[in-house]
Backbone bond lengths (Angstrom), bond angles and torsions (degrees), N, CA, C in turn:
res aa  C-N    CA-C-N  psi(-1)  N-CA   C-N-CA  omega(-1)  CA-C   N-CA-C  phi
1 X - - - 1.448 - - 1.533 108.19 -
2 X 1.286 115.50 131.48 1.459 121.46 -178.68 1.525 110.01 -88.90
3 X 1.330 116.37 121.69 1.464 120.63 -177.62 1.520 112.36 -116.43
4 X 1.319 117.53 13.19 1.461 120.09 -176.58 1.527 112.96 -68.53
5 X 1.293 118.05 -10.34 1.468 121.61 -179.38 1.520 113.15 -89.00
6 X 1.329 118.19 -13.12 1.468 120.98 -173.40 1.528 111.82 -65.93
7 X 1.335 117.77 -46.69 1.461 120.88 -179.66 1.522 112.85 -59.65
8 X 1.334 117.66 -54.15 1.462 118.48 178.48 1.530 113.52 -61.66
9 X 1.325 116.75 -34.52 1.463 119.71 178.92 1.531 111.29 -65.66
10 X 1.339 115.90 -47.56 1.467 119.62 179.23 1.523 110.29 -62.35
11 X 1.339 116.71 -44.05 1.461 120.76 178.70 1.524 111.13 -58.30
12 X 1.322 116.63 -47.07 1.466 120.74 -178.39 1.526 111.76 -65.83
13 X 1.320 117.42 -42.73 1.471 119.89 -179.01 1.526 111.71 -65.79
14 X 1.335 116.40 -44.83 1.467 119.61 179.26 1.521 109.93 -64.05
15 X 1.326 116.56 -43.09 1.456 120.91 178.71 1.531 110.81 -62.65
16 X 1.319 117.30 -40.63 1.461 121.97 -179.50 1.532 111.53 -68.48
17 X 1.314 116.64 -42.23 1.469 120.84 -177.13 1.526 111.54 -73.54
18 X 1.329 117.05 -46.16 1.463 120.57 -173.90 1.525 113.92 -95.70
19 X 1.335 117.04 -9.22 1.467 122.33 179.45 1.532 112.73 56.81
20 X 1.333 115.57 40.40 1.461 119.70 -179.32 1.524 109.61 -148.08
21 X 1.335 116.11 122.12 1.460 119.83 176.32 1.521 110.97 -66.14
22 X 1.312 116.42 -28.74 1.468 120.60 179.86 1.525 110.80 -59.13
23 X 1.318 117.39 -45.08 1.463 120.54 179.42 1.527 111.15 -71.58
24 X 1.325 116.91 -30.05 1.468 119.86 175.11 1.513 111.44 -62.81
25 X 1.335 115.88 -45.24 1.467 120.64 177.70 1.524 110.13 -65.83
26 X 1.324 116.83 -40.62 1.463 120.75 178.36 1.530 110.83 -59.95
27 X 1.325 117.14 -38.66 1.469 119.74 178.78 1.528 111.00 -64.81
28 X 1.330 117.59 -35.53 1.464 120.27 177.35 1.529 111.02 -70.19
29 X 1.327 116.73 -36.66 1.462 119.77 176.70 1.526 109.69 -62.19
30 X 1.328 116.42 -43.11 1.466 120.64 177.55 1.527 110.04 -60.84
31 X 1.323 116.76 -41.37 1.460 121.00 178.91 1.532 110.94 -60.92
32 X 1.335 117.47 -43.00 1.458 121.10 178.17 1.521 111.80 -66.10
33 X 1.320 117.53 -39.63 1.470 120.79 179.69 1.532 110.45 -65.01
34 X 1.315 116.83 -41.16 1.462 120.56 177.53 1.533 110.11 -63.61
35 X 1.319 116.61 -42.47 1.464 120.34 177.10 1.513 112.23 -62.09
36 X 1.329 116.37 -41.61 1.458 120.44 177.46 1.523 111.33 -63.71
37 X 1.329 116.75 -41.21 1.464 120.36 178.58 1.529 110.64 -62.09
38 X 1.297 117.22 -38.69 1.473 120.62 177.87 1.525 109.88 -67.04
39 X 1.347 117.20 -43.37 1.463 120.17 -179.63 1.518 112.69 -64.37
40 X 1.317 116.99 -32.77 1.459 119.84 -179.79 1.526 112.73 -68.56
41 X 1.320 117.44 -17.95 1.463 120.42 178.99 1.535 112.54 -87.14
42 X 1.334 117.57 -5.41 1.456 120.55 -178.02 1.522 110.47 -77.84
43 X 1.305 115.95 131.50 1.473 122.05 175.40 1.533 107.33 -85.39
44 X 1.335 115.97 96.92 1.471 121.53 -172.36 1.519 112.64 -61.18
45 X 1.340 120.90 -49.36 1.468 119.22 179.85 1.540 112.64 -57.94
46 X 1.302 115.76 -37.89 1.464 118.89 178.31 1.527 111.14 -69.52
47 X 1.322 117.07 -36.25 1.460 121.13 179.91 1.537 111.35 -68.87
48 X 1.329 116.05 -30.70 1.463 119.72 -179.69 1.526 110.94 -71.58
49 X 1.332 116.35 -35.31 1.474 120.09 -179.44 1.472 112.44 -68.82
């Protein structure tokens, strides 16, 4: 499944709704933090096996 459109879509929608690039960037930062939190829960040695 291709998810490369999610970041630009969220950025554009937030920017369109709130009329502020600052909040658009903030939404992308939140997206990255959520992704990092998910990655930190991965058991790497188990995933490698």
